[in-house]
C-alpha positions in Angstrom: 29.2 6.9 -2.7 25.7 7.5 -3.9 25.3 8.7 -7.5 22.2 10.3 -8.9 21.8 7.3 -11.2 21.9 4.9 -8.2 19.5 7.0 -6.3 17.1 7.3 -9.2 17.3 3.5 -9.8 16.5 2.8 -6.2 13.5 5.1 -6.3 12.2 3.4 -9.5 12.8 -0.1 -8.1 11.2 0.6 -4.7 8.2 2.2 -6.5 7.9 -0.8 -8.9 7.9 -3.2 -5.9 5.2 -1.2 -4.2 3.1 -1.0 -7.3 3.4 -4.7 -7.9 2.3 -5.3 -4.3 -0.7 -3.0 -4.7 -1.8 -4.6 -8.0 -1.8 -8.0 -6.5 -3.7 -6.8 -3.4 -6.3 -5.1 -5.6 -6.7 -8.2 -7.7 -7.2 -10.4 -4.7 -9.4 -8.0 -2.6 -12.6 -9.1 -4.3 -11.9 -12.8 -3.4 -11.5 -11.9 0.2 -14.3 -9.4 0.5 -16.8 -11.8 2.0 -18.4 -10.8 5.2 -16.3 -11.7 8.2 -17.5 -12.3 11.8 -19.5 -9.5 13.3 -17.3 -6.6 14.4 -14.4 -7.7 12.2 -13.1 -6.0 9.1 -13.1 -8.0 5.9 -9.7 -9.2 4.5 -10.8 -7.5 1.2 -11.0 -4.1 2.9 -7.6 -4.6 4.5 -6.2 -5.6 1.1 -7.6 -2.4 -0.4 -6.2 -0.2 2.3 -2.8 -1.8 2.0 -2.9 -1.3 -1.8 -3.8 2.4 -1.5 -1.0 2.9 1.1 1.5 1.2 -1.3 0.4 3.3 -4.3 0.6 6.6 -2.3 4.0 5.7 -0.9 5.2 4.7 -4.4 4.3 8.1 -5.7 6.0 9.8 -2.8 9.2 7.8 -3.4 9.2 8.7 -7.1 8.5 12.3 -6.4 11.0 13.0 -3.6 13.2 10.0 -2.8 14.0 11.4 0.7 14.8 9.5 3.8 11.2 10.0 5.0 9.7 8.5 1.8 12.2 5.5 1.9 11.2 5.0 5.5 7.5 5.0 4.7 8.2 2.5 1.9 10.1 0.3 4.3 7.2 0.4 6.7 4.5 -0.4 4.0 6.5 -3.1 2.2 8.0 -4.6 5.4 4.8 -4.8 7.3 3.1 -6.4 4.3 5.9 -8.9 4.0 5.8 -9.8 7.7 2.0 -10.2 7.4 2.1 -12.6 4.4 4.8 -14.7 6.0 3.2 -14.7 9.4 -0.3 -15.6 8.2 1.1 -18.3 5.9 2.8 -20.2 8.7 1.0 -19.2 11.9 -2.7 -19.5 12.6 -3.1 -16.1 14.4 -6.6 -15.9 15.8 -8.8 -12.8 15.2 -7.8 -9.9 17.4 -9.9 -6.7 17.8 -11.5 -5.9 14.4 -8.8 -7.8 12.5 -10.0 -11.2 11.3 -8.0 -14.4 11.3 -6.1 -14.4 8.0 -4.4 -17.8 8.2 -3.9 -19.3 4.8 -1.4 -22.1 4.8 -0.8 -22.2 1.0 1.3 -20.5 -1.6 -0.1 -19.5 -5.0 1.3 -17.4 -7.8 -0.2 -14.0 -6.8 0.6 -14.5 -3.1 4.2 -15.4 -4.0 4.5 -12.5 -6.4 3.3 -10.1 -3.6 5.7 -11.6 -1.0 8.7 -11.3 -3.3 7.7 -7.7 -4.2 7.2 -6.8 -0.5 10.5 -8.4 0.6 12.5 -6.9 -2.2 10.8 -3.5 -1.7 11.6 -3.5 2.0 15.2 -4.4 1.4 15.7 -1.8 -1.4 13.9 0.9 0.7 16.3 0.3 3.6 19.2 0.7 1.1 17.6 3.9 -0.2 17.1 5.2 3.4 20.8 4.7 4.1 22.0 6.3 0.9 19.6 9.2 1.2 21.1 9.8 4.7 24.7 9.6 3.4 23.9 12.0 0.5 22.2 14.4 2.9 25.3 14.5 5.2 27.6 15.1 2.3 25.6 18.1 1.0 25.6 20.0 4.3 28.4 22.1 5.2 30.4 22.1 8.5 28.3 22.2 11.6 29.2 24.3 14.6 27.7 21.6 16.8 30.4 19.0 15.8 33.3 21.5 16.1 34.2 21.2 12.5 33.4 24.8 11.8 36.3 25.9 14.1 38.8 24.5 11.6 37.7 27.2 9.1 38.2 30.1 11.4 41.6 31.6 11.3 
């Protein structure tokens, strides 16, 4: 059963994970802003875009905490988590405008970001599930599922 306290706690924790992720990406963006190959985006620009997306979604999760906002949080945090793990262990070549971002090391900020992203993705999945359960409980009987017929005498 989802309580308002649990739901609020999930919203705060998911937003905190997204903010932590955004702060690290903004701190690192300058270090990765060097010009990339012609026709490619810089990693710094990609870091800034990811940080802005994380901050916007964090605000949406705090404001509404709906299934849609938890889903958006899952996409932002989950995709960032997959990217950091992928580019840590796999030397993916540049594709389209995206540069090769292979970096086979861990350091404090990168680790902090990865933990925040992974935890944020997991918590947003839980929030998505609980928001759906709470939404089903608040709606009345639906004629589509035949449950309304029980109330007709």
